[in-house]
KOLMIFI-814407 format. One record per atom (N, C-alpha, C): residue number from 1; residue in three letters; atom name; x, y, z. Coordinates in pm, whole numbers. Each point is the difference from the previous one (the first is absolute). Layout:
<sites>
num_residuo_atomo_c1_c2_c3
NUM_ala_CA_X_Y_Z .
...
</sites>
This chain:
<sites>
num_residuo_atomo_c1_c2_c3
1_met_N_-2325_-38_-4412 .
1_met_CA_122_52_57 .
1_met_C_97_30_-114 .
2_thr_N_61_115_8 .
2_thr_CA_94_37_-106 .
2_thr_C_142_-13_53 .
3_ser_N_90_-25_-92 .
3_ser_CA_141_-5_37 .
3_ser_C_78_80_-103 .
4_arg_N_108_61_46 .
4_arg_CA_82_80_-89 .
4_arg_C_98_-90_-73 .
5_gln_N_19_27_-123 .
5_gln_CA_101_-69_-78 .
5_gln_C_124_88_-2 .
6_trp_N_108_-48_55 .
6_trp_CA_123_79_7 .
6_trp_C_82_-24_-126 .
7_gln_N_2_102_-82 .
7_gln_CA_75_-4_-126 .
7_gln_C_140_59_17 .
8_asp_N_16_75_110 .
8_asp_CA_122_80_15 .
8_asp_C_55_-23_141 .
9_asp_N_119_-59_10 .
9_asp_CA_61_-26_130 .
9_asp_C_29_128_77 .
10_asp_N_39_105_-71 .
10_asp_CA_30_126_67 .
10_asp_C_-126_58_65 .
11_arg_N_-112_-11_-68 .
11_arg_CA_-126_49_56 .
11_arg_C_-40_-83_122 .
12_leu_N_15_-131_-11 .
12_leu_CA_-31_-87_114 .
12_leu_C_86_35_120 .
13_leu_N_131_15_-22 .
13_leu_CA_91_36_109 .
13_leu_C_-37_134_60 .
14_ser_N_-33_96_-82 .
14_ser_CA_-38_132_49 .
14_ser_C_-125_-7_88 .
15_glu_N_-98_-78_-42 .
15_glu_CA_-122_-13_80 .
15_glu_C_28_-75_131 .
16_met_N_87_-99_-4 .
16_met_CA_35_-74_123 .
16_met_C_71_91_99 .
17_val_N_92_82_-47 .
17_val_CA_71_93_86 .
17_val_C_-99_99_61 .
18_gly_N_-93_50_-82 .
18_gly_CA_-101_92_51 .
18_gly_C_-84_-61_109 .
19_glu_N_-41_-126_-16 .
19_glu_CA_-79_-68_102 .
19_glu_C_82_-19_128 .
20_ala_N_127_-37_-15 .
20_ala_CA_86_-19_118 .
20_ala_C_19_131_76 .
21_glu_N_13_109_-73 .
21_glu_CA_17_130_66 .
21_glu_C_-126_43_75 .
22_arg_N_-116_-41_-47 .
22_arg_CA_-125_35_65 .
22_arg_C_-32_-89_119 .
23_ala_N_64_-115_8 .
23_ala_CA_-27_-93_111 .
23_ala_C_46_63_131 .
24_ala_N_-86_-7_100 .
24_ala_CA_32_59_131 .
24_ala_C_91_-95_78 .
25_leu_N_110_52_48 .
25_leu_CA_92_-77_84 .
25_leu_C_16_76_131 .
26_pro_N_-39_-61_110 .
26_pro_CA_11_70_129 .
26_pro_C_145_41_28 .
27_asp_N_16_118_60 .
27_asp_CA_134_50_33 .
27_asp_C_75_-96_91 .
28_ser_N_-71_-68_92 .
28_ser_CA_68_-93_92 .
28_ser_C_67_-114_-77 .
29_ile_N_-65_-49_-105 .
29_ile_CA_58_-107_-82 .
29_ile_C_117_53_-80 .
30_arg_N_-14_119_-54 .
30_arg_CA_108_61_-77 .
30_arg_C_125_20_88 .
31_arg_N_-20_52_124 .
31_arg_CA_114_21_92 .
31_arg_C_65_-133_37 .
32_ala_N_-82_-102_28 .
32_ala_CA_55_-131_38 .
32_ala_C_81_-60_-115 .
33_ala_N_-48_16_-122 .
33_ala_CA_73_-52_-116 .
33_ala_C_133_71_-17 .
34_arg_N_1_130_17 .
34_arg_CA_126_74_-12 .
34_arg_C_100_-41_107 .
35_arg_N_-48_-18_125 .
35_arg_CA_91_-43_107 .
35_arg_C_54_-140_-26 .
36_ala_N_-85_-89_-53 .
36_ala_CA_45_-136_-30 .
36_ala_C_108_1_-107 .
37_phe_N_-19_78_-105 .
37_phe_CA_101_8_-105 .
37_phe_C_128_65_51 .
38_ala_N_-13_101_84 .
38_ala_CA_119_64_57 .
38_ala_C_75_-99_87 .
39_gly_N_-72_-81_79 .
39_gly_CA_64_-102_83 .
39_gly_C_69_-105_-83 .
40_arg_N_-59_-36_-112 .
40_arg_CA_61_-99_-90 .
40_arg_C_130_55_-57 .
41_ala_N_-1_126_-40 .
41_ala_CA_121_62_-55 .
41_ala_C_108_9_108 .
42_ala_N_-40_28_124 .
42_ala_CA_98_8_108 .
42_ala_C_64_-135_26 .
43_gly_N_-70_-107_-36 .
43_gly_CA_52_-134_22 .
43_gly_C_111_-40_-95 .
44_arg_N_30_83_-97 .
44_arg_CA_104_-35_-96 .
44_arg_C_137_-7_63 .
45_ser_N_15_59_120 .
45_ser_CA_130_-4_66 .
45_ser_C_22_-133_73 .
46_gly_N_-101_-86_2 .
46_gly_CA_12_-129_66 .
46_gly_C_-39_-113_-92 .
47_val_N_2_-120_54 .
47_val_CA_-39_-120_-73 .
47_val_C_-147_-27_28 .
48_leu_N_-77_-28_-103 .
48_leu_CA_-141_-28_18 .
48_leu_C_-21_-147_34 .
49_ala_N_-66_-25_112 .
49_ala_CA_-36_-137_40 .
49_ala_C_-144_-23_-46 .
50_glu_N_-17_-90_-93 .
50_glu_CA_-133_-25_-56 .
50_glu_C_-75_-101_85 .
51_ile_N_-131_17_3 .
51_ile_CA_-82_-91_78 .
51_ile_C_5_-140_-62 .
52_ser_N_25_-98_84 .
52_ser_CA_7_-138_-48 .
52_ser_C_-109_-87_62 .
53_tyr_N_-62_48_109 .
53_tyr_CA_-109_-76_63 .
53_tyr_C_-91_96_74 .
54_asp_N_-130_-22_-11 .
54_asp_CA_-100_75_74 .
54_asp_C_-108_-99_40 .
55_ser_N_-17_-20_130 .
55_ser_CA_-96_-101_46 .
55_ser_C_-143_31_-43 .
56_leu_N_-31_127_-30 .
56_leu_CA_-134_32_-49 .
56_leu_C_-27_-64_-136 .
57_leu_N_104_-28_-74 .
57_leu_CA_-14_-57_-133 .
57_leu_C_21_-151_-3 .
58_asp_N_26_-59_115 .
58_asp_CA_30_-142_9 .
58_asp_C_-130_-82_3 .
59_val_N_-46_-40_-117 .
59_val_CA_-125_-75_-7 .
59_val_C_19_-146_41 .
60_phe_N_124_-44_15 .
60_phe_CA_26_-139_34 .
60_phe_C_32_-19_148 .
61_arg_N_-20_104_81 .
61_arg_CA_31_-9_142 .
61_arg_C_-87_-109_61 .
62_val_N_62_-100_60 .
62_val_CA_-71_-117_53 .
62_val_C_-77_33_126 .
63_arg_N_56_81_86 .
63_arg_CA_-62_25_130 .
63_arg_C_-94_120_0 .
64_gly_N_-32_55_-114 .
64_gly_CA_-92_113_-3 .
64_gly_C_71_130_33 .
65_glu_N_-78_95_48 .
65_glu_CA_55_132_32 .
65_glu_C_96_-7_118 .
66_leu_N_88_98_5 .
66_leu_CA_90_11_113 .
66_leu_C_-80_40_123 .
67_pro_N_43_-39_119 .
67_pro_CA_-72_38_121 .
67_pro_C_-15_151_10 .
68_gly_N_-119_45_37 .
68_gly_CA_-22_143_18 .
68_gly_C_4_80_-129 .
69_gly_N_-14_-67_-114 .
69_gly_CA_1_71_-127 .
69_gly_C_137_53_-38 .
70_gly_N_105_-61_48 .
70_gly_CA_136_46_-29 .
70_gly_C_38_-18_-146 .
71_arg_N_114_55_-34 .
71_arg_CA_50_-5_-137 .
71_arg_C_150_-17_1 .
72_ile_N_50_-83_-90 .
72_ile_CA_143_-22_-14 .
72_ile_C_43_47_-138 .
73_leu_N_109_77_-3 .
73_leu_CA_56_51_-125 .
73_leu_C_147_-36_-7 .
74_ser_N_48_-28_-118 .
74_ser_CA_142_-26_-20 .
74_ser_C_46_79_-123 .
75_phe_N_113_68_15 .
75_phe_CA_58_79_-107 .
75_phe_C_142_-52_-26 .
76_glu_N_42_-4_-126 .
76_glu_CA_133_-50_-32 .
76_glu_C_76_96_-89 .
77_ala_N_129_14_32 .
77_ala_CA_94_78_-80 .
77_ala_C_131_-77_-1 .
78_gly_N_22_-75_-106 .
78_gly_CA_121_-82_-6 .
78_gly_C_0_-103_112 .
79_asp_N_107_-1_80 .
79_asp_CA_11_-96_110 .
79_asp_C_-70_45_127 .
80_leu_N_-50_123_4 .
80_leu_CA_-63_52_120 .
80_leu_C_-151_-8_-12 .
81_ser_N_-64_-38_110 .
81_ser_CA_-146_7_3 .
81_ser_C_-43_73_127 .
82_val_N_-115_63_-10 .
82_val_CA_-62_69_112 .
82_val_C_-132_-72_25 .
83_glu_N_-10_-64_115 .
83_glu_CA_-120_-75_37 .
83_glu_C_-80_84_99 .
84_val_N_-130_16_-24 .
84_val_CA_-83_87_82 .
84_val_C_-130_-72_37 .
85_glu_N_-39_10_126 .
85_glu_CA_-130_-50_43 .
85_glu_C_-77_115_64 .
86_ile_N_-121_22_-48 .
86_ile_CA_-87_104_54 .
86_ile_C_-110_-71_75 .
87_leu_N_-5_23_130 .
87_leu_CA_-95_-71_84 .
87_leu_C_-44_92_113 .
88_gly_N_-129_15_18 .
88_gly_CA_-50_85_107 .
88_gly_C_49_142_-14 .
89_glu_N_62_50_105 .
89_glu_CA_47_139_2 .
89_glu_C_146_14_-40 .
90_gly_N_65_-110_-40 .
90_gly_CA_142_10_-27 .
90_gly_C_45_-57_-132 .
91_val_N_122_35_-35 .
91_val_CA_69_-51_-117 .
91_val_C_131_-57_51 .
92_thr_N_22_-129_-24 .
92_thr_CA_127_-61_35 .
92_thr_C_67_-45_-128 .
93_gly_N_130_-3_2 .
93_gly_CA_69_-40_-121 .
93_gly_C_140_-50_26 .
94_gln_N_63_-47_-108 .
94_gln_CA_136_-49_10 .
94_gln_C_70_21_-133 .
95_leu_N_125_40_9 .
95_leu_CA_87_11_-116 .
95_leu_C_72_-133_-15 .
96_val_N_1_-56_-120 .
96_val_CA_63_-130_-25 .
96_val_C_92_15_-120 .
97_pro_N_129_-39_10 .
97_pro_CA_64_-62_116 .
97_pro_C_5_98_117 .
98_val_N_6_-58_118 .
98_val_CA_-10_80_121 .
98_val_C_114_101_8 .
99_ala_N_-37_123_34 .
99_ala_CA_97_107_15 .
99_ala_C_-68_115_73 .
100_ala_N_78_69_80 .
100_ala_CA_-51_122_64 .
100_ala_C_-16_107_-106 .
101_gly_N_-90_91_24 .
101_gly_CA_-19_108_-97 .
101_gly_C_-104_99_49 .
102_arg_N_-35_90_-85 .
102_arg_CA_-99_103_29 .
102_arg_C_-120_-23_-92 .
103_val_N_-121_7_56 .
103_val_CA_-122_-23_-79 .
103_val_C_-95_117_19 .
104_gln_N_-49_52_-111 .
104_gln_CA_-101_105_2 .
104_gln_C_-124_-51_-72 .
105_met_N_-117_36_53 .
105_met_CA_-125_-28_-68 .
105_met_C_-48_133_-58 .
106_leu_N_-16_3_-132 .
106_leu_CA_-35_123_-70 .
106_leu_C_-146_-5_-46 .
107_thr_N_-67_113_11 .
107_thr_CA_-133_18_-58 .
107_thr_C_12_110_-103 .
108_leu_N_-110_36_-62 .
108_leu_CA_4_109_-98 .
108_leu_C_38_132_62 .
109_asp_N_-17_11_133 .
109_asp_CA_34_124_70 .
109_asp_C_143_3_52 .
110_gly_N_75_-109_-18 .
110_gly_CA_138_-4_48 .
110_gly_C_22_-116_96 .
111_val_N_94_17_91 .
111_val_CA_36_-106_95 .
111_val_C_-109_-10_107 .
112_ala_N_-66_-116_7 .
112_ala_CA_-106_-22_100 .
112_ala_C_59_-55_129 .
113_ala_N_107_-80_-12 .
113_ala_CA_65_-59_118 .
113_ala_C_138_-49_-41 .
114_glu_N_89_-7_97 .
114_glu_CA_132_-56_-27 .
114_glu_C_54_-68_124 .
115_thr_N_88_-94_-25 .
115_thr_CA_58_-77_110 .
115_thr_C_131_-61_-46 .
116_thr_N_65_-71_93 .
116_thr_CA_123_-71_-30 .
116_thr_C_-28_-149_-4 .
117_ala_N_49_-67_-103 .
117_ala_CA_-8_-146_-4 .
117_ala_C_115_-53_85 .
118_asp_N_-29_-97_85 .
118_asp_CA_103_-53_90 .
118_asp_C_100_-89_-76 .
119_ala_N_92_-61_72 .
119_ala_CA_104_-82_-61 .
119_ala_C_-56_-119_-78 .
120_leu_N_-125_-39_30 .
120_leu_CA_-65_-108_-74 .
120_leu_C_-89_54_-112 .
121_gly_N_9_130_-24 .
121_gly_CA_-78_61_-108 .
121_gly_C_-145_26_34 .
122_arg_N_-39_-19_125 .
122_arg_CA_-141_15_39 .
122_arg_C_-32_145_34 .
123_phe_N_-124_39_-34 .
123_phe_CA_-45_135_33 .
123_phe_C_-150_-1_29 .
124_val_N_-43_102_76 .
124_val_CA_-141_16_37 .
124_val_C_-38_147_-20 .
125_leu_N_-116_21_-63 .
125_leu_CA_-52_135_-23 .
125_leu_C_-148_2_33 .
126_ala_N_-52_118_28 .
126_ala_CA_-144_14_20 .
126_ala_C_-70_-13_-134 .
127_arg_N_-121_-54_1 .
127_arg_CA_-77_-15_-123 .
127_arg_C_-36_138_-55 .
128_pro_N_17_18_-131 .
128_pro_CA_-34_130_-58 .
128_pro_C_-151_13_-23 .
129_asp_N_-43_121_-25 .
129_asp_CA_-137_22_-42 .
129_asp_C_-20_-68_-135 .
130_pro_N_-124_-32_-35 .
130_pro_CA_-24_-60_-132 .
130_pro_C_52_89_-112 .
131_gly_N_56_-63_-101 .
131_gly_CA_53_73_-115 .
131_gly_C_127_-65_-50 .
132_pro_N_63_58_-101 .
132_pro_CA_123_-57_-55 .
132_pro_C_118_18_94 .
133_val_N_83_-103_12 .
133_val_CA_123_6_77 .
133_val_C_112_-72_-76 .
134_arg_N_121_34_38 .
134_arg_CA_118_-72_-48 .
134_arg_C_103_6_112 .
135_phe_N_102_-83_-10 .
135_phe_CA_103_-5_102 .
135_phe_C_133_38_-62 .
136_arg_N_77_79_75 .
136_arg_CA_134_40_-40 .
136_arg_C_96_-58_101 .
137_cys_N_91_-84_-47 .
137_cys_CA_93_-70_90 .
137_cys_C_143_36_-37 .
138_glu_N_78_35_101 .
138_glu_CA_143_25_-17 .
138_glu_C_74_-114_66 .
139_val_N_72_-78_-80 .
139_val_CA_71_-117_50 .
139_val_C_140_0_-60 .
140_ala_N_101_-1_84 .
140_ala_CA_140_-7_-44 .
140_ala_C_31_103_-109 .
141_gly_N_-48_123_18 .
141_gly_CA_29_106_-94 .
141_gly_C_-87_3_-125 .
142_ala_N_-87_-98_-16 .
142_ala_CA_-90_-4_-115 .
142_ala_C_-139_47_41 .
143_val_N_-71_60_-95 .
143_val_CA_-138_45_23 .
143_val_C_-92_-85_-85 .
144_ile_N_-99_-61_64 .
144_ile_CA_-98_-84_-67 .
144_ile_C_-137_62_21 .
145_leu_N_-76_20_-107 .
145_leu_CA_-135_52_6 .
145_leu_C_-95_-106_-52 .
146_thr_N_-106_-29_75 .
146_thr_CA_-97_-98_-46 .
146_thr_C_-100_64_-95 .
147_asp_N_-71_-85_-72 .
147_asp_CA_-116_45_-77 .
147_asp_C_-101_62_96 .
148_trp_N_-88_81_-53 .
148_trp_CA_-112_52_78 .
148_trp_C_-104_-111_13 .
149_val_N_-63_-9_117 .
149_val_CA_-112_-92_21 .
149_val_C_-112_77_71 .
150_gln_N_-121_-42_-23 .
150_gln_CA_-116_64_62 .
150_gln_C_-32_-71_131 .
151_ile_N_-5_76_109 .
151_ile_CA_-36_-53_130 .
151_ile_C_-147_36_26 .
152_tyr_N_-76_-99_46 .
152_tyr_CA_-144_20_24 .
152_tyr_C_-29_11_147 .
</sites>
């Protein structure tokens, strides 16, 4: 087996760029990536709520999986958190501290569903199709956008 000895960083970089340009990338992946980046840029007008808990990653869960294969997510932005449970055909959630507001569930194609959070901050949405989602919450004049998460 032979191996190339790279004496020149510029030559190595040039060959790497050439290989990357020849790599086939399906148009569907390219479009999804562009929409995701566009959505991220659009989020600059709000506060980003970062994921702080995902039950799929909880290896220390004592009781095993959630009933029905459900999933719990928690996002935090300063003093506000967005708690979400995905179970069966629905998505339920709560804004904490409790406050009425507007909640949208976004996919790469735009707004998949929207609703009003009641006076206790609770909301219910239909479960989205599998793929990346994020939540946009308007509470007391502020806009909070969660990280993207993959729904299965």
